[in-house]
Structures are given as C-alpha cells and as structure tokens.
C-alpha positions as CSV (number, residue, x, y, z in Angstrom):
1,M,93.2,0.9,-37.0
2,K,94.9,4.3,-37.6
3,K,96.7,6.1,-34.8
4,T,94.2,8.9,-34.9
5,Q,91.2,6.5,-34.5
6,L,92.9,4.7,-31.7
7,G,93.7,8.0,-30.0
8,Q,90.0,9.0,-30.2
9,R,88.9,5.7,-28.7
10,I,91.3,6.1,-25.8
11,R,90.1,9.6,-25.3
12,F,86.4,8.5,-25.4
13,H,87.0,5.7,-22.8
14,R,89.1,8.0,-20.6
15,S,86.3,10.5,-20.6
16,R,83.7,7.8,-20.0
17,N,85.7,6.7,-16.9
18,G,85.9,10.3,-15.7
19,F,89.7,10.3,-15.9
20,S,91.9,13.3,-16.7
21,Q,94.9,12.6,-18.9
22,E,97.0,13.0,-15.7
23,L,95.0,10.4,-13.8
24,L,95.0,7.9,-16.7
25,A,98.8,8.3,-17.0
26,E,99.1,7.7,-13.2
27,E,96.7,4.7,-13.2
28,A,98.4,3.1,-16.2
29,G,102.0,3.8,-15.0
30,V,102.9,5.7,-18.1
31,S,104.0,9.3,-18.6
32,L,101.5,12.1,-19.2
33,R,103.3,13.0,-22.5
34,T,102.7,9.4,-23.7
35,V,99.0,9.7,-23.1
36,Q,98.9,13.1,-24.8
37,R,100.8,11.8,-27.9
38,I,98.6,8.8,-28.2
39,E,95.4,10.7,-27.9
40,S,96.5,13.3,-30.4
41,G,97.5,10.6,-32.9
42,E,101.2,11.5,-32.9
43,A,102.1,7.9,-31.8
44,G,100.4,4.5,-31.4
45,P,100.8,2.7,-28.1
46,R,103.1,-0.3,-28.1
47,G,101.9,-3.7,-26.7
48,D,102.8,-3.1,-23.1
49,T,101.5,0.5,-23.1
50,L,98.3,-0.6,-24.7
51,K,97.8,-3.3,-22.0
52,R,98.4,-0.8,-19.2
53,L,96.0,1.8,-20.7
54,A,93.3,-0.8,-21.2
55,K,93.7,-2.2,-17.7
56,A,93.5,1.2,-16.2
57,M,90.1,1.7,-17.9
58,N,88.8,-1.8,-17.2
59,L,89.0,-2.8,-20.8
60,T,90.9,-5.4,-22.9
61,P,93.4,-4.3,-25.6
62,D,91.0,-5.8,-28.2
63,E,88.2,-3.5,-27.0
64,L,90.5,-0.5,-27.6
65,L,91.7,-1.7,-31.0
66,D,88.4,-2.9,-32.4
67,W,89.9,-4.6,-35.4
68,T,87.7,-6.0,-38.2
69,V,87.1,-9.7,-38.6
70,Q,88.7,-9.7,-42.1
71,E,91.9,-8.2,-40.8
72,D,92.0,-10.8,-38.0
73,R,91.5,-13.7,-40.4
74,G,94.2,-12.5,-42.8
75,F,96.9,-12.3,-40.1
76,L,95.6,-15.5,-38.4
77,L,95.9,-17.3,-41.7
78,A,99.4,-16.0,-42.2
79,L,100.4,-16.9,-38.7
80,N,99.0,-20.4,-39.0
81,L,100.6,-21.0,-42.5
82,S,104.0,-19.7,-41.3
83,A,104.3,-23.0,-39.4
84,L,104.9,-24.7,-42.7
85,G,108.4,-23.4,-42.4
86,F,109.1,-26.7,-40.6
87,I,109.3,-28.3,-44.1
88,L,112.7,-26.4,-44.6
89,F,113.8,-27.4,-41.0
90,P,111.8,-28.3,-38.0
91,L,112.9,-25.4,-35.9
92,V,111.8,-22.9,-38.6
93,G,108.2,-24.1,-37.9
94,V,108.6,-22.9,-34.3
95,L,110.6,-19.7,-34.8
96,L,108.8,-18.1,-37.7
97,P,105.3,-18.3,-36.1
98,M,106.7,-17.3,-32.7
99,L,108.1,-14.1,-34.2
100,M,104.7,-13.3,-35.9
101,W,102.8,-14.1,-32.7
102,L,105.0,-12.0,-30.4
103,S,104.8,-9.0,-32.8
104,K,101.0,-8.9,-32.8
105,K,99.7,-10.9,-29.8
106,D,98.4,-7.7,-28.1
107,Q,97.2,-5.9,-31.2
108,I,94.9,-8.2,-33.1
109,R,92.0,-10.2,-31.8
110,G,92.5,-13.9,-31.6
111,V,96.3,-13.9,-32.3
112,D,97.3,-14.5,-28.7
113,Q,95.2,-17.7,-28.3
114,T,95.9,-19.0,-31.8
115,G,99.6,-18.3,-31.4
116,K,99.8,-20.2,-28.1
117,E,97.9,-23.2,-29.5
118,L,100.2,-23.2,-32.6
119,M,103.4,-22.8,-30.5
120,N,102.4,-25.6,-28.0
121,F,101.8,-28.0,-30.9
122,Q,104.9,-27.1,-33.0
123,I,107.2,-27.3,-30.0
124,S,105.7,-30.7,-29.0
125,W,105.9,-31.9,-32.6
126,T,109.6,-30.8,-32.9
127,L,110.6,-32.5,-29.6
128,F,108.8,-35.7,-30.6
129,F,110.3,-35.6,-34.1
130,F,113.9,-35.2,-32.8
131,A,113.3,-37.8,-30.1
132,G,112.1,-40.3,-32.8
133,L,115.1,-39.5,-35.0
134,I,117.6,-40.0,-32.2
135,A,116.0,-43.3,-31.2
136,G,116.0,-44.6,-34.7
137,F,119.6,-43.5,-35.2
138,I,120.7,-45.2,-32.0
139,W,119.0,-48.4,-33.1
140,L,120.6,-48.3,-36.5
141,V,124.1,-47.6,-35.1
142,G,123.6,-50.6,-32.7
143,L,122.8,-52.8,-35.7
144,I,125.8,-51.6,-37.7
145,Q,128.2,-52.2,-34.8
146,Q,127.4,-55.8,-34.3
147,P,130.8,-57.5,-34.2
148,V,129.9,-60.6,-36.3
149,N,127.2,-61.4,-38.9
150,P,125.4,-58.1,-39.1
151,D,121.7,-58.5,-40.0
152,F,121.3,-56.5,-43.2
153,G,117.6,-57.3,-43.4
154,L,117.1,-55.7,-40.0
155,M,119.2,-52.7,-41.0
156,R,117.1,-52.1,-44.1
157,L,114.0,-52.4,-41.9
158,A,115.5,-49.8,-39.5
159,V,116.3,-47.4,-42.3
160,G,112.8,-47.9,-43.8
161,L,111.1,-47.3,-40.5
162,N,113.2,-44.1,-39.9
163,W,112.2,-42.7,-43.3
164,G,108.5,-43.8,-42.7
165,F,108.5,-42.0,-39.4
166,I,109.9,-38.8,-41.0
167,G,107.3,-39.0,-43.8
168,L,104.3,-39.6,-41.4
169,M,105.4,-36.8,-39.0
170,Y,105.7,-34.3,-41.9
171,L,102.4,-35.4,-43.5
172,Y,100.6,-35.1,-40.2
173,N,101.9,-31.6,-39.5
174,I,101.1,-30.4,-43.0
175,I,97.5,-31.8,-42.8
176,L,96.9,-30.2,-39.4
177,I,98.2,-26.8,-40.5
178,L,96.0,-26.9,-43.6
179,A,93.0,-28.1,-41.7
180,N,93.4,-25.3,-39.2
181,A,93.8,-22.8,-42.1
182,A,90.3,-23.9,-43.3
183,R,88.9,-23.5,-39.8
184,I,90.3,-19.9,-39.6
185,N,88.7,-19.2,-43.0
186,K,85.3,-20.3,-41.5
187,G,85.8,-18.1,-38.4
188,K,86.4,-21.1,-36.1
189,K,89.1,-21.5,-33.5
190,V,92.2,-23.7,-34.3
191,R,92.5,-27.2,-32.9
192,Y,96.0,-28.6,-32.6
193,F,96.6,-32.0,-31.0
194,P,98.4,-33.8,-29.5
195,K,100.4,-31.2,-27.7
196,V,102.1,-30.4,-24.4
197,T,101.1,-27.1,-22.9
198,F,104.2,-25.0,-22.7
199,M,102.3,-21.6,-22.9
200,N,99.1,-20.9,-21.1
C-alpha cells in the first residue's frame, strides 16, 4: 500500500472515531507532527507507530494496511523458503527467516503467525540437530579411545548412524518447508511439527 493510501485510511478511521489529529496523537502516544506527516503521505508509519495508531482507533495493523492476498502469499512464500538456508549451515535457517519476519511482522497479514511457527520449528530443529551430532560424536570418541582391541565394526556403525541422522534431519526439514510452501500457495496456514514453543 502506498503512503498516500495509508494516510487516507488513517484519516478516514480517525474521523470515524471522532478524533482530531491532536487527540489521536495523544491516544497513540506519538507526536502531532507524526500524525500530520502520515496522513499527508509524507511518511509511512513504522511498525511500532502503526501498532499504536491502530490500537488508539480500536483496529489491528492489518485493518489499516489492507494488503492484498497475492502480496501476502508472495512474501509468505519467500519467508517460508528462506528457511532452506539451513542447507548451507543450520543457523542460517533460523537467522534468515527471523530477519524477514522481524522486518514485516506488523506490516503484512499472516507474516507474524507464519514467522512464529517457522521460528519455533527451525529453532527446535537446530537444537535437536546439534544435540544429535554431539551425542554421536561423544559415542564415536568413546569407541576410538578404547585402550585395547578397538571395535572397528562398531566404529563404522557409529559413523554410518551419524551420517544417516544428518541425512534424515536435512531431508525432513526440506520436505516440511516445501510442503508448507504448497500450503501457502493454496491459501492455507503453515503446519510445522514437532516444535517447542519459544515464541507465542
């Protein structure tokens, strides 16, 4: 939505609530100049300012923004697919979508909820992935450090299980991301599991 359109919507809702610009600024906890600049289209409200203005008028930020479904889906798809960065390194699959989510969570419908679902899953997956790697490494080191008659068959099994664990974890994450991309394309909500809820 263009700044001028957003300014017009804010002016419309302000008038509908019977607020003057001064009263809206006071209720929202922003400066009068900020309200004037937003309504005239000189500036667009940032996330926190948009939240404050919406709350003062008993609206949600989405109701003020009124983004189209196609715009939502495009960004939601990009947000979801950005988690594939974990292929390069597991933490990239957390950091990249987190940056995208934080940049638009208050501006585009559906981004906040999708971002939280994705973050909860990717953080859970990363923790479980590293815990599994550490456990496998400790087991392998324990086998290597046997003082006499090391069991090479057991060592090969440990190495094989470690690589199998990595492969299955990566495959599961890729499948889930692609499945949720398909869900977004159909206008459905994402489903990530299993996950620990870090962000409500």
